[in-house]
C-alpha positions as CSV (number, residue, x, y, z in Angstrom):
1,M,67.5,101.4,116.1
2,T,66.8,97.7,115.3
3,P,68.6,96.2,112.3
4,S,66.4,95.3,109.4
5,P,65.9,91.6,108.7
6,E,68.1,92.0,105.6
7,A,71.2,93.0,107.6
8,P,72.2,89.5,108.7
9,Q,71.9,88.2,105.2
10,L,74.1,90.9,103.8
11,N,76.7,90.2,106.5
12,E,76.6,86.5,105.8
13,F,77.0,87.2,102.0
14,A,80.0,89.5,102.7
15,A,81.6,86.8,104.8
16,R,81.1,84.2,102.1
17,Q,82.6,86.5,99.5
18,T,85.7,87.0,101.6
19,T,86.3,83.3,102.2
20,H,86.0,82.5,98.5
21,E,88.4,85.2,97.3
22,N,90.8,84.0,94.7
23,H,94.4,85.2,94.5
24,L,96.7,85.8,91.5
25,L,100.4,86.4,91.9
26,I,101.8,88.5,89.1
27,N,105.4,89.2,88.2
28,A,106.1,91.8,85.6
29,Y,109.5,93.0,84.2
30,S,110.6,95.8,81.9
31,T,113.8,97.7,81.1
32,H,114.3,100.9,83.0
33,P,112.9,103.6,82.6
34,L,109.8,101.8,81.4
35,S,107.9,100.5,84.4
36,P,105.2,97.8,84.3
37,L,103.5,99.2,87.5
38,L,100.9,101.5,85.8
39,P,99.8,99.1,82.9
40,V,99.5,96.1,85.2
41,S,97.8,97.9,88.1
42,R,95.4,99.4,85.5
43,R,94.5,95.9,84.2
44,I,93.9,94.7,87.8
45,N,91.5,97.6,88.3
46,D,89.8,97.1,84.9
47,S,89.2,93.4,85.6
48,G,87.3,94.1,88.9
49,C,90.0,92.7,91.1
50,N,91.6,94.4,94.1
51,L,95.4,94.9,94.6
52,L,96.2,93.3,97.9
53,D,100.0,93.7,97.9
54,A,102.7,95.1,95.6
55,R,106.5,95.4,95.5
56,L,108.6,97.3,93.0
57,A,112.4,97.3,92.6
58,T,114.9,98.4,90.0
59,V,117.4,95.6,89.8
60,G,120.3,96.0,87.4
61,R,118.7,97.6,84.3
62,D,115.3,96.0,84.8
63,V,112.2,97.2,86.8
64,S,110.5,94.3,88.6
65,V,107.0,94.5,90.0
66,T,105.4,91.7,92.1
67,L,101.7,92.1,92.7
68,L,99.0,90.1,94.5
69,A,95.5,90.6,93.1
70,T,92.3,89.2,94.7
71,G,88.8,88.9,93.4
72,S,86.0,86.5,92.5
73,W,86.8,83.5,90.3
74,D,85.4,85.2,87.2
75,A,87.3,88.5,87.9
76,I,90.6,86.6,88.3
77,A,89.9,84.6,85.0
78,K,89.2,88.0,83.3
79,L,92.4,89.4,84.7
80,E,94.4,86.4,83.3
81,A,92.9,87.0,79.8
82,I,93.7,90.7,80.0
83,L,97.3,90.0,81.1
84,G,97.8,87.6,78.2
85,R,96.7,90.4,75.8
86,L,98.9,93.0,77.6
87,E,102.0,90.8,77.2
88,R,101.3,90.4,73.5
89,E,100.4,94.0,72.8
90,E,102.8,96.0,75.1
91,E,106.3,95.8,73.8
92,G,109.0,95.5,76.5
93,I,106.9,94.1,79.3
94,R,107.4,90.4,80.3
95,L,104.8,88.8,82.6
96,N,104.2,85.6,84.4
97,W,101.4,84.8,86.8
98,N,99.9,81.9,88.8
99,R,97.0,81.3,91.1
100,T,97.9,81.3,94.8
101,G,96.2,81.7,98.1
102,P,96.4,84.1,101.1
103,K,99.4,84.0,103.4
104,P,98.7,81.8,106.4
105,I,98.2,83.7,109.6
106,Q,101.1,82.9,112.0
107,S,100.2,84.6,115.2
108,N,103.2,83.0,117.0
109,L,105.8,85.0,115.1
110,I,107.3,88.2,116.3
111,P,108.6,90.5,113.5
112,Y,112.2,91.7,113.9
113,V,114.3,93.9,111.6
114,V,117.8,92.9,110.7
115,E,120.2,95.4,109.1
116,V,123.7,94.4,107.9
117,V,126.5,96.4,106.4
118,A,129.9,94.9,105.4
119,A,132.7,95.0,102.9
120,D,131.3,93.2,99.9
121,K,132.5,89.6,99.4
122,P,130.8,86.6,97.8
123,G,128.4,84.5,99.9
124,I,127.2,87.1,102.6
125,L,123.5,86.8,101.6
126,Y,123.7,83.0,101.5
127,Q,125.3,82.9,104.9
128,L,122.6,85.2,106.4
129,A,119.9,83.1,104.9
130,D,121.5,79.9,106.2
131,F,121.9,81.3,109.7
132,F,118.2,82.1,110.0
133,D,117.1,78.9,108.3
134,R,119.1,76.8,110.8
135,Q,117.3,78.7,113.6
136,N,113.9,77.9,112.0
137,I,113.3,81.6,111.5
138,T,111.4,82.7,108.3
139,V,112.7,85.6,106.2
140,E,109.5,87.6,105.4
141,N,111.1,90.4,103.4
142,L,114.6,91.2,102.1
143,Q,116.4,93.9,100.3
144,S,120.1,93.8,99.6
145,S,122.5,95.8,97.3
146,R,126.0,96.8,96.7
147,Y,127.4,100.4,96.8
148,K,130.7,102.2,96.9
149,A,131.8,103.7,100.2
150,M,131.9,107.5,99.8
151,Q,135.3,108.1,101.4
152,T,137.3,105.0,100.4
153,G,135.4,103.8,97.2
154,A,135.4,100.3,98.6
155,E,132.6,97.9,97.4
156,M,130.1,97.6,100.3
157,F,127.2,95.2,100.9
158,T,124.0,96.2,102.7
159,A,120.9,94.2,103.5
160,Q,117.6,94.8,105.4
161,L,115.6,91.8,106.4
162,T,112.3,91.4,108.2
163,I,112.2,88.0,110.0
164,G,109.5,86.1,111.9
165,V,110.9,84.9,115.2
166,P,108.8,82.2,117.0
167,A,107.3,83.6,120.2
168,D,108.7,80.8,122.3
169,M,112.3,81.4,121.2
170,H,114.7,82.9,123.7
171,I,115.4,86.3,122.1
172,A,118.5,87.1,124.1
173,A,120.2,83.9,123.1
174,L,119.2,84.4,119.5
175,R,120.6,87.9,119.5
176,D,123.9,86.7,121.1
177,D,124.2,83.9,118.5
178,F,123.5,86.4,115.7
179,L,126.0,89.0,117.0
180,E,128.7,86.2,117.3
181,F,127.9,85.0,113.8
182,S,128.2,88.7,112.5
183,D,131.5,89.2,114.3
184,R,132.9,86.0,112.8
185,L,132.0,87.2,109.3
186,N,133.0,90.8,110.1
187,L,129.5,92.2,109.5
188,D,128.2,95.4,111.1
189,A,124.7,94.2,112.1
190,I,121.7,94.9,114.3
191,M,118.6,93.0,115.1
192,D,115.7,94.9,116.7
193,P,111.9,94.3,117.1
194,M,109.9,95.9,114.3
195,K,108.3,99.2,115.4
196,F,104.7,99.7,114.2
C-alpha cells in the first residue's frame, strides 16, 4: 500500500513537535504521610504535559518528589500557573520549579552499579563522590541511608550509585583503584556493569 501524500507532512510535524518540547523540573515536598505525588502528577496531566521522569523518596520526616514534565510552550506555561495555585491552595505542600532541557545523550558512557556498606562514620558519601569526580566519572543516580545492624545494633551506612564510566577508560584498572580505595576506608563495596 502506498502512503498517502499527507503522511510525510504528519511525520515532519511530529518531528518538529519533538524537537521543540519544553521541559519543567519540579521539586515538591510535604510531611509524611502526606505525599505530593498525586496532586502534582494530576496537575501535570491536567495541563496537557507529559511526565517524563519521576523520583520519590521519604527523607527524614518529609516526602520529596522530583518530576520532569514535558510539553509545548503553552502547556508548560499553563502548568507553571497551575503549580502556583496548588502551592497557595494545598496546605502542607512546598514547591519549586524551573525550566530546563533534556539530558544530553552521552553514548560514550557505560553504566555501572556501585553498592557500598560500612560502619557509619562522617564523610563516607563525600569521599565516594570525590573518588569518582577525580576519575572524571559522573554519578547518575544515588541513594544512601543509615540503619542499625540487626545483630549488633551498630549504626551502618549503605549507598547504591549508578555511575557513567567513559567507554575508553580501562575498567580493570578503575575497579582495582576502587577496591583499594574501599579497603583503605574499610568499606564493603562492589562495582558491576548495570544489567538491563
